[in-house]
C-alpha positions as CSV (number, residue, x, y, z in Angstrom):
1,M,-23.2,-0.3,17.2
2,I,-23.0,-2.6,14.1
3,R,-21.3,-6.0,14.2
4,I,-20.2,-7.7,10.9
5,A,-18.8,-11.2,10.3
6,H,-16.2,-11.1,7.6
7,I,-15.5,-14.5,6.0
8,S,-13.5,-15.3,2.8
9,D,-12.0,-17.9,0.6
10,T,-14.2,-20.9,1.4
11,H,-13.1,-22.7,-1.8
12,I,-16.2,-24.9,-1.6
13,T,-15.6,-28.1,-3.6
14,G,-15.9,-31.8,-3.4
15,E,-12.1,-32.1,-3.6
16,S,-9.6,-32.2,-0.8
17,A,-9.0,-28.4,-0.8
18,Y,-12.2,-27.8,1.0
19,K,-12.4,-28.3,4.8
20,G,-16.1,-28.6,5.4
21,Y,-15.8,-29.1,9.2
22,A,-13.9,-25.7,9.4
23,Y,-16.7,-24.0,7.4
24,D,-19.4,-25.5,9.7
25,L,-17.5,-24.4,12.9
26,I,-17.2,-20.8,11.7
27,V,-20.8,-20.7,10.4
28,N,-22.1,-22.0,13.7
29,D,-20.1,-19.4,15.5
30,V,-21.5,-16.7,13.2
31,N,-25.1,-17.9,13.7
32,R,-24.8,-17.9,17.5
33,G,-23.2,-14.4,17.5
34,N,-25.1,-11.1,17.5
35,F,-24.1,-10.1,14.0
36,D,-26.1,-7.7,11.9
37,F,-24.9,-9.2,8.6
38,V,-22.1,-11.2,7.0
39,I,-19.6,-10.2,4.2
40,H,-18.0,-13.0,2.1
41,T,-15.1,-11.5,0.1
42,G,-14.8,-14.1,-2.6
43,D,-13.4,-17.4,-3.7
44,V,-16.6,-19.1,-2.7
45,T,-15.8,-22.0,-5.0
46,N,-12.5,-23.5,-6.1
47,Q,-12.7,-23.7,-9.8
48,G,-15.9,-21.9,-10.7
49,L,-17.6,-25.2,-11.8
50,R,-21.3,-25.8,-11.9
51,E,-21.2,-28.6,-9.4
52,E,-19.2,-26.4,-7.0
53,Y,-21.7,-23.6,-7.3
54,E,-24.6,-26.0,-6.6
55,R,-22.8,-27.1,-3.4
56,A,-21.9,-23.5,-2.5
57,S,-25.5,-22.4,-2.9
58,Y,-26.5,-25.1,-0.4
59,E,-23.6,-24.3,2.0
60,L,-24.3,-20.5,2.0
61,K,-27.9,-21.1,3.0
62,K,-26.5,-22.4,6.4
63,I,-25.7,-18.7,7.2
64,Q,-28.7,-17.4,9.1
65,K,-27.8,-13.7,8.7
66,P,-28.1,-11.2,5.9
67,L,-25.3,-12.0,3.5
68,V,-23.2,-10.0,1.0
69,V,-21.1,-12.1,-1.3
70,I,-18.4,-10.8,-3.7
71,P,-16.8,-12.9,-6.5
72,G,-13.2,-14.0,-6.2
73,N,-10.6,-15.0,-8.9
74,H,-11.4,-18.7,-8.4
75,D,-15.1,-18.1,-8.8
76,V,-14.6,-16.6,-12.3
77,R,-12.6,-19.5,-13.7
78,N,-14.2,-21.5,-16.4
79,V,-16.6,-18.6,-17.1
80,G,-17.8,-19.0,-13.6
81,Y,-19.0,-15.4,-13.3
82,T,-22.2,-16.3,-15.2
83,L,-22.8,-19.1,-12.7
84,F,-22.1,-16.7,-9.8
85,E,-24.9,-14.5,-10.9
86,K,-27.2,-17.5,-11.3
87,F,-26.5,-19.3,-8.0
88,I,-25.3,-16.5,-5.7
89,G,-26.2,-13.0,-6.8
90,P,-25.0,-9.8,-8.6
91,L,-21.3,-9.2,-9.2
92,N,-21.5,-5.6,-8.0
93,G,-24.0,-4.0,-5.6
94,V,-25.0,-2.0,-2.6
95,Y,-26.2,-3.1,0.8
96,E,-27.6,-0.4,3.1
97,F,-27.7,-0.7,6.9
98,K,-28.3,1.7,9.8
99,D,-26.0,4.7,9.4
100,G,-24.0,3.0,6.7
101,V,-23.6,1.3,3.4
102,V,-21.6,-1.6,1.9
103,I,-20.6,-1.1,-1.8
104,W,-19.2,-4.3,-3.2
105,V,-17.4,-4.4,-6.5
106,D,-16.1,-7.3,-8.7
107,S,-12.3,-7.0,-8.9
108,T,-11.7,-10.2,-10.9
109,I,-10.2,-10.8,-14.3
110,P,-11.4,-14.0,-16.0
111,D,-8.8,-16.8,-15.7
112,L,-6.2,-14.6,-13.9
113,S,-5.3,-14.4,-10.3
114,D,-4.7,-10.6,-10.6
115,G,-7.4,-8.1,-10.0
116,R,-8.6,-4.7,-11.4
117,I,-11.3,-2.2,-10.6
118,G,-11.0,-0.2,-13.8
119,G,-13.0,1.6,-16.5
120,H,-16.7,1.3,-16.0
121,K,-16.5,-0.3,-12.5
122,F,-14.1,2.4,-11.2
123,R,-16.6,5.1,-12.4
124,W,-19.5,3.2,-10.9
125,L,-17.7,2.9,-7.6
126,K,-16.9,6.6,-7.6
127,A,-20.6,7.5,-8.4
128,K,-21.8,5.3,-5.6
129,L,-19.4,6.8,-3.1
130,E,-20.7,10.2,-4.1
131,E,-24.3,9.0,-3.8
132,Y,-23.8,7.7,-0.3
133,S,-21.4,10.4,0.9
134,D,-23.6,11.4,3.7
135,R,-23.4,8.0,5.4
136,K,-21.5,7.7,8.7
137,F,-20.0,4.4,7.8
138,K,-18.9,3.7,4.2
139,I,-17.6,0.2,3.5
140,V,-16.1,-0.9,0.2
141,A,-15.7,-4.7,-0.3
142,S,-13.8,-6.5,-3.0
143,H,-11.7,-9.6,-3.3
144,H,-8.2,-8.4,-4.0
145,H,-6.0,-6.8,-1.4
146,L,-5.3,-3.1,-1.6
147,V,-1.9,-2.8,0.2
148,P,0.9,-5.4,0.4
149,L,0.3,-8.2,2.8
150,P,2.9,-10.0,4.9
151,D,3.5,-13.8,4.7
152,T,2.3,-14.1,1.2
153,G,5.6,-15.2,-0.5
154,R,6.3,-13.3,-3.6
155,E,4.1,-10.2,-3.6
156,R,1.7,-10.4,-6.6
157,N,-2.0,-10.5,-7.4
158,V,-2.8,-7.0,-6.1
159,L,-5.2,-4.8,-7.9
160,Y,-3.5,-3.5,-11.1
161,N,-4.9,0.0,-10.3
162,A,-4.5,-0.3,-6.5
163,G,-3.1,3.2,-6.2
164,D,-6.0,4.8,-8.0
165,V,-8.5,2.8,-5.9
166,L,-6.7,3.7,-2.6
167,D,-6.6,7.3,-3.6
168,L,-10.4,7.2,-4.4
169,L,-11.3,5.6,-1.1
170,L,-9.2,8.1,0.9
171,R,-10.7,11.1,-1.0
172,H,-14.2,9.9,-0.2
173,E,-13.4,9.2,3.4
174,V,-14.3,5.5,3.3
175,N,-14.1,4.0,6.8
176,L,-13.4,0.3,5.9
177,Y,-12.1,-1.7,2.9
178,T,-12.7,-5.5,3.3
179,C,-11.0,-8.1,1.1
180,G,-9.6,-11.6,1.1
181,H,-7.6,-13.5,-1.7
182,K,-4.2,-14.3,-0.1
183,H,-5.4,-16.4,2.8
184,V,-3.7,-14.1,5.3
185,P,-5.7,-12.3,8.0
186,N,-4.3,-8.8,8.5
187,V,-5.5,-5.3,9.5
188,Y,-3.8,-2.0,8.6
189,R,-4.8,1.6,9.2
190,V,-4.1,3.7,6.1
191,E,-4.8,7.3,7.1
192,D,-8.4,7.1,8.4
193,L,-9.1,4.0,6.3
194,V,-9.1,0.5,7.9
195,V,-8.0,-2.2,5.5
196,D,-9.3,-5.5,6.7
197,N,-8.0,-8.7,5.1
198,A,-9.7,-12.0,6.0
199,G,-7.8,-15.3,6.1
200,C,-9.4,-18.4,4.6
201,T,-12.5,-19.8,6.2
202,S,-12.4,-23.3,5.0
203,C,-9.5,-23.9,2.5
204,R,-6.6,-26.2,3.4
205,K,-4.1,-23.7,1.8
206,T,-3.2,-21.6,4.8
207,R,0.1,-19.7,5.1
208,K,2.9,-20.4,7.5
209,G,1.0,-23.3,9.2
210,D,-1.9,-21.0,10.2
211,V,-5.4,-22.2,10.8
212,N,-8.7,-21.2,9.4
213,S,-10.2,-18.0,10.6
214,Y,-12.7,-15.2,10.1
215,N,-12.8,-11.5,11.2
216,V,-15.3,-9.8,13.5
217,I,-15.8,-6.1,12.6
218,T,-17.5,-3.8,15.1
219,L,-18.5,-0.3,14.0
220,H,-19.0,1.8,17.2
221,D,-21.4,4.7,17.5
222,D,-18.5,7.1,18.1
223,G,-16.8,6.2,14.8
224,R,-14.3,3.7,16.1
225,V,-13.7,0.6,13.9
226,E,-12.6,-2.5,15.7
227,V,-11.5,-5.7,14.0
228,R,-10.9,-9.0,15.7
229,I,-9.2,-11.9,13.8
230,R,-10.8,-15.0,15.3
231,R,-9.2,-18.3,14.6
232,V,-10.9,-21.7,14.9
233,T,-8.5,-22.5,17.7
234,G,-10.1,-19.8,19.7
235,D,-7.2,-17.4,19.5
236,E,-8.1,-13.7,18.8
237,L,-6.1,-10.7,17.7
238,R,-7.8,-7.3,18.2
239,K,-7.1,-4.0,16.5
240,E,-9.0,-0.8,16.9
241,H,-8.9,2.5,15.1
242,Q,-10.0,5.8,16.5
243,P,-10.9,8.4,13.8
244,I,-8.4,11.1,13.4
245,K,-9.7,14.4,14.9
246,P,-9.0,17.1,13.9
247,K,-7.8,16.3,10.4
248,I,-6.1,19.7,9.9
249,F,-2.9,20.3,11.8
250,V,-0.7,23.3,12.3
251,P,3.0,22.8,13.0
252,T,4.3,24.3,16.3
253,G,7.7,25.1,17.4
254,K,11.0,25.4,15.5
255,R,11.6,23.5,12.3
256,L,14.1,20.7,13.1
257,L,15.1,19.5,9.7
258,R,14.5,20.3,6.0
259,I,14.9,17.5,3.4
260,V,14.7,17.7,-0.4
261,Q,13.6,14.4,-1.8
262,M,13.9,13.6,-5.5
263,S,13.9,10.6,-7.8
264,E,14.1,9.6,-11.5
265,S,16.4,12.3,-12.8
266,N,17.4,9.6,-15.4
267,I,20.4,11.7,-16.7
268,S,21.3,10.7,-20.3
269,D,21.6,12.1,-23.8
270,R,18.1,11.0,-24.7
271,I,15.4,13.6,-25.5
272,Y,13.3,12.5,-22.5
273,F,15.9,13.9,-20.1
274,R,15.1,17.5,-19.3
275,R,18.5,19.0,-18.5
276,K,17.4,22.5,-18.0
277,I,14.7,21.5,-15.5
278,L,17.3,19.6,-13.4
279,E,19.7,22.6,-13.6
280,N,16.8,24.8,-12.3
281,V,16.2,22.3,-9.4
282,V,19.9,22.3,-8.4
283,R,19.9,26.1,-8.5
284,T,16.7,26.3,-6.4
285,I,18.1,23.9,-3.8
286,N,21.3,25.9,-3.4
287,E,19.9,29.4,-3.5
288,K,16.4,29.2,-2.0
289,L,15.7,26.0,-0.1
290,K,19.1,25.3,1.5
291,P,18.1,22.0,2.9
292,D,19.9,20.0,5.6
293,L,20.0,16.9,3.4
294,V,19.2,16.0,-0.2
295,I,17.9,12.4,-0.8
296,H,17.8,10.9,-4.2
297,N,15.6,7.7,-4.3
298,G,17.1,6.1,-7.4
299,D,17.2,6.1,-11.2
300,V,19.9,8.8,-11.1
301,V,20.8,7.8,-14.7
302,D,18.8,6.3,-17.5
303,M,21.3,3.5,-18.1
304,G,24.3,2.3,-16.2
305,I,27.0,3.5,-18.6
306,E,30.0,5.7,-17.9
307,R,29.2,8.9,-19.7
308,Y,25.8,9.1,-18.0
309,Y,27.4,8.6,-14.6
310,E,30.0,11.3,-15.4
311,R,27.2,13.8,-16.2
312,A,25.2,12.8,-13.1
313,Y,28.2,13.2,-10.9
314,E,28.8,16.7,-12.3
315,F,25.1,17.6,-11.7
316,Y,24.9,16.4,-8.1
317,E,28.4,17.7,-7.1
318,R,26.9,21.2,-7.6
319,I,24.5,20.6,-4.7
320,K,26.0,22.1,-1.6
321,A,24.0,20.2,1.0
322,P,24.9,16.7,2.2
323,K,23.4,14.0,0.0
324,L,22.2,10.4,0.4
325,V,21.7,8.5,-2.9
326,V,20.3,5.0,-3.3
327,P,20.4,3.1,-6.6
328,G,17.3,2.5,-8.7
329,H,16.8,-0.3,-11.2
330,N,18.1,1.9,-14.1
331,D,21.2,2.7,-12.2
332,I,22.5,-0.8,-12.0
333,T,21.9,-1.9,-15.6
334,Y,25.0,-2.8,-17.7
335,L,28.1,-1.7,-15.7
336,G,25.9,0.5,-13.4
337,Y,26.5,-1.5,-10.2
338,D,30.2,-0.8,-10.3
339,L,29.8,2.7,-11.7
340,F,27.3,3.6,-8.9
341,L,29.8,2.6,-6.3
342,E,32.6,4.4,-8.1
343,Y,30.7,7.8,-8.4
344,F,28.4,7.8,-5.5
345,G,29.7,5.2,-3.1
346,E,28.0,2.6,-0.9
347,P,25.0,4.2,0.7
348,E,25.6,4.4,4.5
349,I,23.6,5.3,7.5
350,I,23.6,9.0,8.3
351,E,23.1,10.3,11.8
352,T,22.5,14.0,12.4
353,R,20.9,16.0,15.2
354,G,18.7,13.2,16.5
355,F,17.8,11.8,13.0
356,T,19.0,8.5,11.5
357,F,18.7,7.9,7.8
358,I,18.8,4.2,7.0
359,P,19.4,3.3,3.3
360,V,18.0,0.1,1.9
361,I,19.0,-1.4,-1.4
362,S,16.0,-2.8,-3.3
363,A,17.2,-2.7,-7.0
364,Q,18.2,-5.8,-8.9
365,Y,20.2,-6.4,-12.1
366,E,18.3,-5.8,-15.4
367,T,14.7,-5.7,-14.0
368,P,12.4,-3.1,-12.6
369,I,11.3,-5.6,-10.0
370,G,12.9,-5.0,-6.6
371,V,13.5,-7.1,-3.5
372,V,14.9,-6.4,0.0
373,G,15.1,-10.1,0.9
374,R,14.8,-11.9,4.1
375,I,18.3,-11.1,5.3
376,G,17.7,-7.4,4.3
377,Q,14.5,-7.4,6.3
378,R,16.2,-8.7,9.4
379,K,19.0,-6.1,9.1
380,L,16.4,-3.4,8.6
381,A,14.5,-4.6,11.7
382,E,17.7,-4.6,13.7
383,R,18.6,-1.1,12.6
384,L,15.1,0.3,13.5
385,E,15.5,-1.3,16.9
386,D,19.1,0.0,17.4
387,Y,18.0,3.6,16.5
388,R,14.6,3.5,18.2
389,E,15.5,6.6,20.3
390,S,16.1,8.7,17.2
391,F,13.9,9.8,14.4
392,T,14.3,7.0,11.8
393,V,14.0,7.7,8.1
394,V,14.2,4.6,5.8
395,V,15.3,5.4,2.2
396,L,14.8,3.0,-0.8
397,H,14.0,3.1,-4.4
398,H,10.9,0.9,-4.9
399,N,7.5,2.1,-3.6
400,I,6.1,0.2,-0.7
401,V,2.4,1.1,-1.1
402,P,0.7,1.4,-4.5
403,I,0.7,4.9,-6.1
404,P,-2.0,6.5,-8.4
405,R,-1.7,6.4,-12.2
406,S,0.7,3.4,-12.1
407,R,-0.1,-0.2,-13.0
408,E,0.7,-2.0,-9.8
409,V,2.4,-5.4,-10.6
410,G,4.2,-5.8,-7.3
411,F,7.4,-3.8,-8.2
412,L,8.8,-4.8,-4.8
413,E,8.2,-8.5,-4.6
414,D,8.5,-8.7,-0.8
415,A,6.6,-5.5,-0.2
416,G,4.2,-7.1,2.3
417,D,7.0,-8.3,4.6
418,V,8.9,-5.1,4.2
419,L,5.8,-3.0,5.1
420,R,5.3,-5.2,8.2
421,T,9.0,-4.6,9.2
422,L,8.6,-0.9,8.8
423,T,5.3,-0.5,10.7
424,A,6.3,-3.0,13.4
425,G,9.6,-1.2,13.9
426,E,7.6,2.1,13.9
427,A,9.9,3.8,11.3
428,N,9.1,7.6,11.6
429,L,9.3,8.2,7.9
430,V,9.8,6.1,4.7
431,L,11.0,7.7,1.5
432,T,10.6,5.9,-1.9
433,G,10.9,7.0,-5.5
434,H,9.6,4.5,-8.1
435,G,6.7,4.9,-10.5
436,G,6.9,8.5,-11.7
437,N,4.3,10.0,-9.5
438,S,4.3,11.6,-6.0
439,F,2.1,10.2,-3.3
440,G,2.0,10.1,0.5
441,V,0.0,8.1,3.0
442,K,0.4,7.1,6.6
443,V,0.2,3.3,7.3
444,E,-0.2,2.6,11.0
445,K,2.3,5.1,12.6
446,T,4.6,5.4,9.6
447,P,4.2,8.1,6.9
448,I,5.4,6.7,3.5
449,V,6.2,9.3,0.8
450,N,7.0,8.6,-2.8
451,A,8.8,11.2,-5.0
452,G,7.8,11.9,-8.6
453,A,10.2,12.2,-11.6
454,V,12.4,15.3,-11.2
455,S,13.6,15.6,-14.8
456,W,12.3,12.7,-16.9
457,E,9.6,13.4,-19.4
458,L,8.1,10.0,-19.2
459,H,6.3,10.3,-15.9
460,R,2.7,9.9,-14.6
461,N,2.2,13.1,-12.7
462,P,-0.3,15.7,-13.8
463,F,1.6,18.2,-11.7
464,G,4.6,17.7,-14.0
465,N,8.2,17.1,-13.0
466,S,8.6,17.6,-9.3
467,F,10.5,17.0,-6.1
468,N,9.4,16.9,-2.5
469,L,10.2,19.3,0.3
470,I,10.0,17.7,3.7
471,E,10.0,19.7,6.9
472,V,10.2,18.0,10.3
473,Y,8.9,19.7,13.4
474,R,8.8,18.4,16.9
475,D,5.2,17.3,16.6
476,M,4.7,16.7,12.9
477,V,6.0,16.1,9.4
478,V,4.9,18.3,6.6
479,V,5.5,17.3,2.9
480,F,5.1,19.7,-0.1
481,E,5.5,18.7,-3.7
482,V,7.4,21.4,-5.6
483,Q,6.9,21.8,-9.4
484,A,10.4,21.5,-10.9
485,T,10.0,24.2,-13.5
486,W,8.0,26.9,-11.9
487,G,8.6,26.3,-8.2
488,S,4.9,26.3,-7.3
489,G,4.0,23.9,-4.5
490,R,1.2,21.9,-3.1
491,L,0.7,20.1,0.2
492,L,1.3,16.4,-0.3
493,G,0.8,15.3,3.3
494,I,0.9,16.4,7.0
495,W,1.2,13.9,9.8
496,K,1.6,14.1,13.5
497,I,4.7,12.5,15.0
498,K,4.3,10.1,17.9
499,G,7.0,8.2,19.7
500,P,10.3,8.6,21.5
501,F,11.8,11.2,19.2
502,S,13.6,14.0,21.1
503,P,16.4,15.7,19.1
């Protein structure tokens, strides 16, 4: 068994932002505990100034355990990254321990709050994961958070390439990702990866009236990862993840529902709209797939003008199956808000055969940035509770989790709070459609599936234009991505179903 103390965001400085007594309380607690080592995930200092680094060097020496320290965005202000190397240590590195390894990587961008693990550092991280692939426990540590966090206000400052990093960690079976940055303690399970966010150890800037805290990580011999959020008040919140075994599932019983999920048709008269591909998709849906429901996750048209809506309506009227269409940001540009309602109507809850489809409007006028809003989140939570006895599918345009090959700039500005609503309400499935690439992961008990662009040339998917075929069985959900031109498919995800669902 390995025990790790995870601290973050100390913001050591002589100014009023730093709470020295909180730092000493937590350090004393760590020193008295039976920890094997300590990880500090950045923002050691407040402004990256020399006097702060001198003070930080003194304060860090109080920790009487092996210590791994990662730079944060505050540390690299004022060219502080050179001082970090002088007073603290390397910006990137590897720490080996019994049966495991910590690979830490600098995610900062000088003088910006945003983060990035790109270019050379991404390739270096990939090489290190391959080098230590035989280790039982693989930990990656960085400053910036990987998935959206609740209680952070407007969702920003994630890694620009969070989707690529998340995909890399999942492919290399990393057990744990540790980070800080937003002063919010939080733990999520993403597939078999535990994402561990520490709150702030000794900064006055806490969220929602919270207090200072640190996380206690325990790696058990049987592969379990346990995280305790330990506050200076003595309160603790414990979460534990049991590794998924086996990782290959076979559906059993009769298929209960078949869904076709698509997005970003972007119907228009521009050359980027691939009309013949969409015609082929409509024909495939009607003649071969014959789904129970077709879901379009937005960006039906390229611009909200009448002739584009007329063409879109003609296309989708050909589909014989029932349809649920939610607007994307392109759909409500210009007169699109009114035109969407005129041609497709207000998206409404659909109940069928023990399934409940809950549409959520996230698009805003004239911007790709989406929002559900506090009122929308409350309504969503109420609906998930109202339909708890059925299989709940939440449908919206903007992606909740970052997707590969897309620059993540927080396209859903309240993604952290929305993700908490979805996972706390144990939504059985979430379907999104922003970003031009297909991707699927399970966060806690909720699979989240993003559709690629079905007929728009400007996409980010090496598989080409595509749509998703979703099949629900009594014990699991299976998702295939279908290439829109040739009809070839590949498995996007397969997840076991747990909960009260009984159609």
